[in-house]
C-alpha positions in Angstrom: 5.4 -24.8 -33.2 8.8 -26.4 -32.1 9.2 -30.1 -31.3 10.3 -29.4 -27.8 7.0 -27.6 -26.9 5.0 -30.4 -28.3 6.9 -32.9 -26.1 6.3 -30.4 -23.1 2.5 -30.4 -23.9 2.4 -34.3 -24.1 4.3 -34.5 -20.7 1.7 -32.2 -19.2 -1.4 -34.0 -20.6 -0.2 -37.6 -20.4 -1.3 -40.0 -17.7 1.5 -40.8 -15.3 2.2 -44.0 -13.8 1.4 -43.1 -10.2 -0.9 -40.2 -11.0 0.6 -38.0 -8.4 2.6 -35.9 -10.9 -0.6 -34.9 -12.6 -2.0 -33.8 -9.2 1.0 -31.7 -8.3 0.8 -30.1 -11.8 -2.8 -29.1 -11.2 -2.0 -27.9 -7.7 0.9 -25.7 -9.3 -1.5 -24.2 -11.7 -4.1 -23.6 -8.9 -1.6 -22.0 -6.7 -0.5 -19.5 -9.5 -4.3 -18.7 -10.2 -5.0 -18.0 -6.6 -1.8 -15.9 -6.1 -2.4 -13.8 -9.3 -6.0 -13.3 -8.5 -5.3 -12.3 -4.9 -2.6 -9.8 -6.3 -5.0 -8.3 -8.8 -7.8 -7.8 -6.3 -5.6 -6.3 -3.6 -3.9 -3.9 -5.9 -7.3 -2.8 -7.4 -8.7 -2.2 -3.9 -5.7 -0.2 -3.0 -6.1 1.8 -6.2 -9.7 2.4 -5.2 -8.8 3.8 -1.8 -6.1 5.9 -3.3 -8.4 7.4 -5.9 -11.3 8.0 -3.3 -8.8 9.7 -0.9 -7.2 11.8 -3.6 -10.6 13.0 -4.9 -11.6 14.1 -1.4 -8.2 15.8 -0.6 -8.2 17.8 -3.7 -12.0 18.3 -3.5 -11.5 20.3 -0.3 -8.4 21.9 -1.8 -7.4 22.5 -5.4 -5.3 21.1 -8.2 -2.7 23.9 -7.8 -2.2 26.6 -5.1 -0.3 30.0 -5.6 1.4 31.6 -2.6 3.7 34.5 -2.0 7.4 33.4 -1.6 7.7 35.1 1.8 4.4 33.9 3.0 2.9 37.3 3.0 -0.7 38.0 1.4 -1.3 38.5 -2.2 -2.4 42.2 -2.6 -2.7 42.2 -6.4 -4.7 38.9 -6.5 -7.3 40.1 -9.0 -4.7 41.1 -11.5 -2.8 37.7 -10.9 -5.9 35.8 -11.3 -6.5 37.3 -14.7 -2.9 36.3 -15.7 -3.5 32.7 -14.4 -6.8 32.3 -16.3 -4.9 32.9 -19.5 -2.6 29.9 -19.0 -3.4 26.8 -21.1 -4.9 24.0 -19.1 -6.5 26.3 -16.5 -10.2 26.1 -16.2 -11.1 28.1 -13.0 -9.4 30.3 -10.4 -10.5 31.3 -6.9 -8.9 33.6 -4.2 -8.9 32.2 -0.6 -7.7 33.2 2.9 -6.5 30.3 5.0 -5.3 30.6 8.6 -5.4 28.9 12.0 -7.6 30.3 14.8 -9.5 29.2 17.9 -13.3 28.5 17.7 -15.5 28.4 20.8 -19.3 27.4 21.5 -21.2 27.6 24.7 -19.9 24.2 25.7 -16.3 24.0 24.6 -13.5 25.3 22.4 -11.0 23.9 19.8 -8.5 24.8 17.1 -9.7 25.3 13.6 -8.5 26.1 10.1 -10.5 28.9 8.7 -10.9 29.4 4.9 -12.2 32.5 3.6 -13.8 32.0 0.1 -16.0 33.4 -2.6 -18.5 30.6 -2.8 -19.3 30.9 -6.5 -15.6 30.8 -7.5 -14.6 28.2 -4.8 -17.3 25.7 -6.1 -15.7 25.8 -9.7 -12.2 24.9 -8.2 -13.1 22.4 -5.6 -16.0 20.2 -4.5 -17.3 21.9 -1.4 -20.7 22.4 -2.9 -21.0 18.6 -3.2 -20.0 18.1 0.5 -22.5 20.6 1.9 -25.3 18.9 3.8 -27.4 22.0 3.7 -29.1 23.6 0.7 -27.4 26.6 -1.0 -23.9 28.0 -1.2 -24.5 31.2 0.9 -23.1 32.7 4.0 -26.1 35.0 4.3 -27.7 35.2 7.8 -30.6 37.2 9.2 -28.4 38.0 12.3 -26.8 41.3 11.6 -24.4 40.7 14.6 -22.9 37.6 13.2 -21.4 36.4 10.0 -22.3 33.1 8.4 -20.0 30.0 8.8 -19.8 26.4 7.6 -18.5 23.8 9.8 -17.2 20.3 9.2 -19.8 17.6 10.6 -17.3 16.3 13.2 -16.2 19.8 14.3 -19.9 20.7 14.9 -20.3 17.4 16.9 -17.1 18.3 19.1 -18.5 21.8 19.8 -22.0 20.5 20.4 -23.6 22.8 17.9 -25.9 22.7 14.9 -27.6 24.9 12.3 -28.4 28.4 13.4 -26.3 28.1 16.6 -23.6 30.8 17.4 -20.0 30.2 17.7 -17.0 32.6 18.1 -13.7 32.8 16.2 -10.7 34.1 17.8 -7.7 35.3 15.8 -4.4 35.0 17.9 -2.4 36.8 15.1 -4.5 39.8 15.6 -4.4 40.0 19.5 -4.8 43.6 20.8 -3.2 45.0 23.8 -5.1 45.9 27.0 -4.5 46.6 30.7 -5.0 42.8 31.4 -2.6 41.6 28.5 -3.2 40.7 24.9 -6.9 39.9 23.9 -7.4 37.9 20.7 -9.6 39.4 18.0 -13.0 37.9 18.1 -15.8 37.4 15.6 -19.2 36.2 16.2 -20.5 33.6 13.7 -23.9 31.8 13.1 -23.8 28.3 11.5 -25.5 28.4 8.2 -24.1 25.3 6.7 -22.5 21.9 7.7 -20.3 19.9 5.3 -19.1 16.3 5.3 -16.1 15.2 3.1 -15.8 11.8 4.7 -12.2 12.5 5.9 -12.1 13.0 9.7 -9.1 15.3 9.5 -11.0 17.7 7.3 -14.4 17.4 8.9 -13.1 18.0 12.4 -10.8 20.8 11.7 -12.1 23.0 8.9 -14.5 25.8 8.6 -15.5 28.3 5.9 -16.4 31.9 6.1 -16.8 34.5 3.3 -13.6 36.2 2.1 -14.7 39.6 3.3 -15.3 38.1 6.8 -11.9 36.4 6.8 -10.3 39.7 5.7 -11.8 41.4 8.8 -11.0 38.6 11.1 -7.3 38.6 10.2 -7.0 42.3 9.4 -5.9 41.7 5.7 -7.8 44.6 4.2 -8.1 43.6 0.4 -5.4 40.8 0.6 -5.7 37.0 0.1 -3.2 34.4 1.4 -3.5 32.0 -1.7 -4.9 31.6 -5.1 -6.4 28.2 -6.0 -6.5 26.7 -9.5 -8.5 23.9 -11.2 -7.0 22.3 -14.3 -8.5 20.7 -17.3 -6.6 17.5 -16.6 -6.0 16.6 -13.0 -3.0 14.3 -13.8 -1.3 17.1 -15.7 -1.4 19.6 -12.9 2.4 19.6 -12.5 2.8 20.6 -16.1 0.2 23.5 -15.8 2.0 24.6 -12.5 5.2 25.1 -14.4 3.4 27.3 -17.0 1.8 29.3 -14.2 5.2 29.9 -12.6 6.4 31.4 -16.0 3.6 34.2 -15.9 3.2 35.1 -12.2 6.5 36.5 -11.6 9.3 35.9 -9.1 7.3 37.1 -6.1 4.9 34.1 -6.3 5.2 30.3 -6.7 2.8 27.5 -7.4 2.4 23.9 -6.0 0.3 21.1 -7.6 -1.7 18.6 -5.5 1.1 16.0 -5.8 3.7 18.4 -4.1 1.1 19.6 -1.5 0.2 16.0 -0.5 3.5 14.2 -1.3 3.7 12.5 2.0 0.3 11.1 1.8 0.6 9.7 -1.8 4.1 8.5 -1.3 2.9 6.4 1.6 0.0 5.0 -0.4 2.3 4.1 -3.3 4.8 2.4 -0.9 2.0 0.4 0.8 0.6 -0.6 -2.6 3.9 -2.1 -3.9 4.8 -3.5 -0.4 1.6 -5.5 -0.7 2.5 -6.6 -4.2 5.9 -7.9 -3.1 4.3 -9.7 0.0 1.4 -11.3 -1.9 3.9 -12.4 -4.7 5.1 -14.9 -2.1 1.9 -16.8 -2.8 3.0 -17.2 -6.4 6.6 -18.1 -5.1 5.0 -20.9 -3.1 3.2 -22.2 -6.2 6.6 -21.9 -8.0 8.0 -24.5 -5.6 5.2 -26.9 -6.7 6.2 -26.3 -10.1 9.8 -27.3 -9.2 8.5 -30.5 -7.5 6.3 -31.3 -10.4 9.0 -31.0 -13.0 11.6 -32.9 -10.9 9.1 -35.9 -10.6 8.3 -35.7 -14.4 12.2 -35.8 -15.0 12.4 -38.9 -12.8 9.4 -40.5 -14.4 10.4 -39.8 -18.0 14.1 -40.5 -17.4 14.0 -43.3 -20.0 12.2 -41.2 -22.5 14.9 -38.4 -22.0 17.7 -40.9 -22.6 15.9 -42.1 -25.9 15.6 -38.6 -27.1 19.3 -37.9 -26.3 20.4 -41.0 -28.1 18.4 -39.9 -31.2 20.4 -36.6 -31.3 18.6 -34.3 -28.9 21.1 -32.1 -27.3 21.1 -31.2 -23.6 19.9 -27.7 -24.5 16.9 -29.0 -26.4 15.9 -31.3 -23.3 16.3 -28.2 -21.2 14.0 -26.3 -23.4 11.3 -29.0 -23.0 11.0 -28.6 -19.3 11.4 -24.8 -19.5 8.4 -24.7 -21.8 6.5 -26.9 -19.5 7.2 -24.8 -16.4 6.5 -21.5 -18.3 3.1 -22.9 -19.7 2.0 -23.8 -16.1 2.9 -20.3 -15.0 1.4 -18.5 -17.9 -1.8 -20.6 -17.8 -2.2 -20.0 -14.1 -1.3 -16.2 -14.6 -3.9 -15.7 -17.4 -6.8 -17.5 -15.6 -5.8 -15.8 -12.2 -5.9 -12.4 -13.8 -9.3 -13.2 -15.4 -10.7 -14.4 -12.1 -9.3 -11.2 -10.4 -11.0 -9.2 -13.1 -14.3 -10.9 -12.6 -14.2 -10.5 -8.7 -13.2 -6.7 -9.2 -16.1 -6.3 -11.7 -18.7 -7.8 -9.4 -17.6 -5.5 -6.6 -17.4 -2.4 -8.7 -20.9 -2.8 -10.1 -22.8 -4.7 -7.4 -21.1 -3.4 -4.2 -21.0 -7.0 -2.5 -18.6 -5.9 0.2 -20.0 -3.0 2.1 -18.0 -0.9 4.6 -19.3 0.9 7.8 -19.7 4.6 6.9 -19.1 5.7 10.5 -15.5 4.4 10.3 -14.6 4.8 6.5 -15.5 7.7 4.2 -17.4 5.3 1.6 -20.1 2.9 1.9 -18.5 0.0 -0.1 -15.0 -1.4 -0.8 -13.6 0.7 -3.6 -12.2 -0.8 -6.7 -10.1 0.7 -9.5 -8.6 -1.6 -12.1 -5.5 -0.5 -14.0 -4.0 -2.3 -16.9 -0.4 -1.9 -15.6 -1.3 -3.8 -12.5 -2.6 -6.8 -14.5 0.4 -6.7 -16.7 2.8 -6.6 -13.5 1.1 -9.5 -11.9 1.1 -11.6 -15.1 4.8 -10.8 -15.6 5.6 -11.6 -11.9 3.9 -15.0 -12.5 5.7 -15.6 -15.7 9.2 -14.7 -14.2 8.7 -16.8 -11.0 7.5 -19.7 -13.2 10.6 -19.4 -15.3 13.0 -19.3 -12.4 11.2 -22.4 -11.0 12.2 -24.4 -14.2 16.0 -23.7 -14.1 17.0 -26.5 -11.7 14.7 -29.2 -13.0 15.6 -28.4 -16.7 19.3 -28.4 -15.9 19.0 -31.8 -14.2 17.3 -33.3 -17.2 19.7 -31.8 -19.5 22.7 -33.4 -17.6 21.4 -36.9 -17.6 23.6 -39.7 -19.0 21.6 -41.1 -21.8 23.0 -44.6 -21.4 22.2 -44.7 -17.6 18.6 -43.1 -18.4 17.9 -45.8 -21.0 18.7 -48.5 -18.4 16.6 -46.9 -15.8 13.4 -48.6 -14.7 
């Protein structure tokens, strides 16, 4: 270990004439600790919200979706599914029909996105079976005049309906002409299931019917609008998507979950790093304390610096003494702060100390997801800001006149 570092340690641990320098040093370390701990906790919470949101978005959709390039339906969907199943990384495939239509109850009406699915296949691709509040994954109904339908819990509230109540779907695409104008094609449905994803935009605007019912409603014969895909590794869906494109032919294209929800996840990432930059100001304030502390040490140790320089210490070596001291303060505060942040996140992750009202959020407790890269980024930020804070005091110490410094009292 260098002599400069030994001197830096002595300056940090020695008793100062007025005591105030030691206090400022401890305040500087405390500021860095608070700043790094706050950054770690905020980034981990934002990771948690992003992870929860992503799982619910993909849970009601899929990792990858295949569509026709013109927007037309997929007629050879069964053959296409067999090709996709053979792609490395694909674990499940399901056909769906998705289209907008109107829905009406005895009390009111609203717009809705209808998805026609095969329940057994859809449960392998998404998580709709986990979101259903009713038992079973069936559209069967004892009413021969109506087909079974699952509604989002908020949509059911809007329509004022519950299990076994009847609603009607109206397809505006298949409106038929009459003497009084165009009349939308209607289908009577009986509610046999209610689901809750925890995300209002889905629970208030989404409904499921069987694939056959959707084909009748939208007059699609034996056609589907999309094919959904589940991958082995959620985070490698983009790689699997490229492989799928190579086998499905030019008439079709695939999109992974990142592309389909690009705006949402880009916003989440932007918000996360905006918070990182904003909260880094806490560490920057602590860095000003480091500057003050080092300047006061330079003034108090001015005579010592002059003696060292007269003994042959160059200005560069004197500069290193104070750079080492500032970096030590920043590194110590950064490490302790990261550890404190880890402990706080661990407590919340395992004991759910901070709860959230489920009527406003889609989860019951503040979510936390710790990532090593965040800890590394925060520690690096603390190190860099602490280093920058040493430049002026270290340069001032290095430029002292040794004769004047020795005379100083």
